[in-house]
C-alpha positions as a Markdown table, in Angstrom:
| # | Residue | x | y | z |
|---|---|---|---|---|
| 1 | Met | 0.0 | 0.0 | 0.0 |
| 2 | Glu | 1.4 | 3.4 | -0.9 |
| 3 | Ile | 0.8 | 5.6 | 2.0 |
| 4 | Glu | 1.8 | 8.7 | 0.1 |
| 5 | Lys | -1.0 | 8.0 | -2.4 |
| 6 | Cys | -3.6 | 7.7 | 0.3 |
| 7 | Leu | -2.4 | 10.9 | 1.9 |
| 8 | Lys | -2.7 | 12.7 | -1.5 |
| 9 | Asp | -6.1 | 11.3 | -2.3 |
| 10 | Gly | -7.5 | 12.1 | 1.2 |
| 11 | Ser | -8.3 | 8.5 | 2.1 |
| 12 | Leu | -5.7 | 8.9 | 4.9 |
| 13 | Val | -5.0 | 12.0 | 7.1 |
| 14 | Ile | -2.1 | 12.1 | 9.6 |
| 15 | Ala | -1.7 | 15.4 | 11.5 |
| 16 | Pro | 0.9 | 16.5 | 12.3 |
| 17 | Phe | 2.6 | 14.7 | 9.5 |
| 18 | Glu | 6.4 | 14.2 | 9.7 |
| 19 | Asp | 8.2 | 12.8 | 6.7 |
| 20 | Ser | 10.8 | 11.1 | 8.9 |
| 21 | Cys | 8.1 | 8.9 | 10.4 |
| 22 | Leu | 7.2 | 7.4 | 7.0 |
| 23 | Asn | 8.8 | 4.0 | 6.6 |
| 24 | Gly | 8.7 | 1.1 | 4.1 |
| 25 | Ala | 5.8 | -0.7 | 5.9 |
| 26 | Gly | 3.9 | 2.1 | 7.6 |
| 27 | Tyr | 4.0 | 5.2 | 9.6 |
| 28 | Asp | 5.6 | 5.6 | 13.0 |
| 29 | Leu | 3.3 | 7.3 | 15.5 |
| 30 | Arg | 4.8 | 9.5 | 18.2 |
| 31 | Leu | 4.1 | 10.0 | 21.9 |
| 32 | Asp | 2.0 | 13.1 | 22.8 |
| 33 | Arg | 3.8 | 13.7 | 26.1 |
| 34 | Glu | 6.6 | 12.7 | 28.4 |
| 35 | Leu | 6.3 | 9.2 | 29.9 |
| 36 | Ala | 7.9 | 7.5 | 32.9 |
| 37 | Leu | 6.9 | 3.9 | 33.6 |
| 38 | Gln | 8.1 | 2.2 | 36.7 |
| 39 | Pro | 8.6 | -1.6 | 36.8 |
| 40 | Arg | 5.3 | -3.4 | 36.6 |
| 41 | Glu | 3.4 | -0.1 | 36.0 |
| 42 | His | 0.6 | 0.3 | 33.4 |
| 43 | Arg | -0.4 | 3.6 | 31.8 |
| 44 | Leu | -2.6 | 4.8 | 29.0 |
| 45 | Val | -0.8 | 7.0 | 26.5 |
| 46 | Ala | -1.9 | 8.8 | 23.3 |
| 47 | Thr | -0.4 | 9.4 | 19.9 |
| 48 | Leu | 0.7 | 12.9 | 19.0 |
| 49 | Glu | -0.9 | 12.4 | 15.6 |
| 50 | Lys | -4.6 | 12.5 | 14.9 |
| 51 | Val | -5.4 | 10.0 | 12.2 |
| 52 | Glu | -8.4 | 9.8 | 9.8 |
| 53 | Ile | -8.7 | 6.4 | 8.2 |
| 54 | Gly | -10.8 | 6.2 | 5.0 |
| 55 | Glu | -13.6 | 3.8 | 4.5 |
| 56 | Asn | -11.5 | 1.8 | 2.2 |
| 57 | Leu | -8.7 | 1.3 | 4.7 |
| 58 | Thr | -8.0 | -0.4 | 8.0 |
| 59 | Gly | -4.9 | -0.1 | 10.2 |
| 60 | Thr | -3.0 | -2.4 | 12.5 |
| 61 | Leu | -0.8 | -1.1 | 15.3 |
| 62 | His | 2.5 | -2.6 | 16.3 |
| 63 | Ile | 4.8 | -1.6 | 19.1 |
| 64 | Arg | 8.2 | -0.6 | 17.9 |
| 65 | Ser | 10.7 | -3.3 | 18.5 |
| 66 | Thr | 13.0 | -1.1 | 20.6 |
| 67 | Leu | 10.3 | -0.8 | 23.2 |
| 68 | Ala | 9.5 | -4.5 | 23.1 |
| 69 | Arg | 13.2 | -5.2 | 23.7 |
| 70 | Ser | 13.1 | -3.0 | 26.7 |
| 71 | Gly | 10.2 | -5.0 | 28.2 |
| 72 | Ile | 7.4 | -2.7 | 27.2 |
| 73 | Ile | 4.2 | -4.5 | 26.3 |
| 74 | Ala | 1.3 | -2.8 | 24.5 |
| 75 | Ser | -2.4 | -3.6 | 24.3 |
| 76 | Leu | -3.1 | -2.8 | 20.6 |
| 77 | Ala | -6.2 | -2.9 | 18.5 |
| 78 | Leu | -7.3 | -2.7 | 14.9 |
| 79 | Val | -8.0 | 0.9 | 13.7 |
| 80 | Asp | -11.3 | 0.6 | 12.0 |
| 81 | Pro | -12.2 | 2.1 | 8.6 |
| 82 | Gly | -13.7 | 5.6 | 9.2 |
| 83 | Phe | -12.0 | 6.2 | 12.5 |
| 84 | Arg | -10.9 | 9.8 | 13.3 |
| 85 | Gly | -8.9 | 10.9 | 16.3 |
| 86 | Gln | -5.8 | 10.4 | 18.4 |
| 87 | Leu | -5.2 | 6.8 | 19.4 |
| 88 | Thr | -5.0 | 5.7 | 23.0 |
| 89 | Val | -3.1 | 2.6 | 23.9 |
| 90 | Ser | -2.1 | 0.8 | 27.1 |
| 91 | Leu | 1.6 | 0.3 | 27.8 |
| 92 | Phe | 3.0 | -2.0 | 30.6 |
| 93 | Asn | 6.5 | -2.1 | 31.8 |
| 94 | Ala | 7.2 | -5.8 | 32.3 |
| 95 | Ser | 10.9 | -5.2 | 33.1 |
| 96 | Ala | 12.7 | -4.6 | 36.4 |
| 97 | Thr | 13.9 | -1.2 | 35.4 |
| 98 | Pro | 12.2 | 2.2 | 35.0 |
| 99 | Phe | 11.5 | 3.2 | 31.4 |
| 100 | Arg | 11.3 | 6.8 | 30.1 |
| 101 | Met | 10.2 | 8.4 | 26.8 |
| 102 | Thr | 9.9 | 12.0 | 25.8 |
| 103 | Lys | 7.3 | 13.8 | 23.8 |
| 104 | Asn | 7.6 | 13.1 | 20.1 |
| 105 | Asp | 9.4 | 9.8 | 20.6 |
| 106 | Lys | 8.3 | 7.1 | 18.1 |
| 107 | Phe | 6.6 | 4.3 | 19.9 |
| 108 | Leu | 4.0 | 2.7 | 17.5 |
| 109 | Gln | 3.9 | 1.7 | 13.9 |
| 110 | Leu | 0.6 | 2.1 | 12.0 |
| 111 | Val | 0.4 | -0.4 | 9.1 |
| 112 | Leu | -2.4 | 0.2 | 6.6 |
| 113 | His | -4.4 | -2.4 | 4.7 |
| 114 | His | -6.5 | -1.6 | 1.6 |
| 115 | Leu | -10.0 | -3.2 | 1.7 |
| 116 | Gly | -11.3 | -4.8 | -1.5 |
| 117 | Thr | -14.4 | -2.5 | -1.3 |
| 118 | Lys | -15.4 | 0.4 | 0.8 |
| 119 | Thr | -16.8 | -0.7 | 4.2 |
| 120 | Gln | -20.5 | -0.7 | 4.7 |
| 121 | Arg | -20.0 | 0.0 | 8.4 |
| 122 | Pro | -17.5 | 2.8 | 9.0 |
| 123 | Tyr | -16.5 | 3.4 | 12.6 |
| 124 | Ala | -19.0 | 5.5 | 14.5 |
| 125 | Gly | -18.2 | 4.3 | 18.0 |
| 126 | Lys | -17.7 | 6.0 | 21.3 |
| 127 | Tyr | -14.0 | 6.8 | 20.6 |
| 128 | Gln | -14.7 | 8.8 | 17.4 |
| 129 | Asp | -12.9 | 12.2 | 17.4 |
| 130 | Ser | -10.8 | 11.2 | 20.4 |
| 131 | Gln | -8.4 | 13.9 | 21.7 |
| 132 | Gly | -5.6 | 13.1 | 24.1 |
| 133 | Ile | -5.7 | 10.1 | 26.4 |
| 134 | Val | -9.2 | 8.7 | 26.5 |
| 135 | Asn | -10.2 | 6.3 | 29.4 |
| 136 | Thr | -12.8 | 3.6 | 29.0 |
| 137 | Arg | -16.1 | 5.1 | 27.9 |
| 138 | Gln | -19.2 | 3.2 | 29.1 |
């Protein structure tokens, strides 16, 4: 999938966009604020970027291998066609040492997948237009 093509035709919006985050398989998403995780600590974090996924795309999130090698585990989900907003994910420090990141550090990779046809059910759930860290919504 050519991400640049999706950005040009409007089926994908990433803001703020940073060319250095574009890679061969996807786009690296950055942390929206400083983070300090103590051993065995869990915390919700948000991406700096707001994404808008077209109705002909879906996305999968992957933790960057550098974090995984440091003992950071992420709870990641599919990014549904039609989703708009910042992404909130759960990080857990499974290591015995504290872990720190600064704002703008790359921590997730968004990989896009083109659907054969436009979805009949674009995302319209409770996390649409999310801003910042969003806790569970009932």
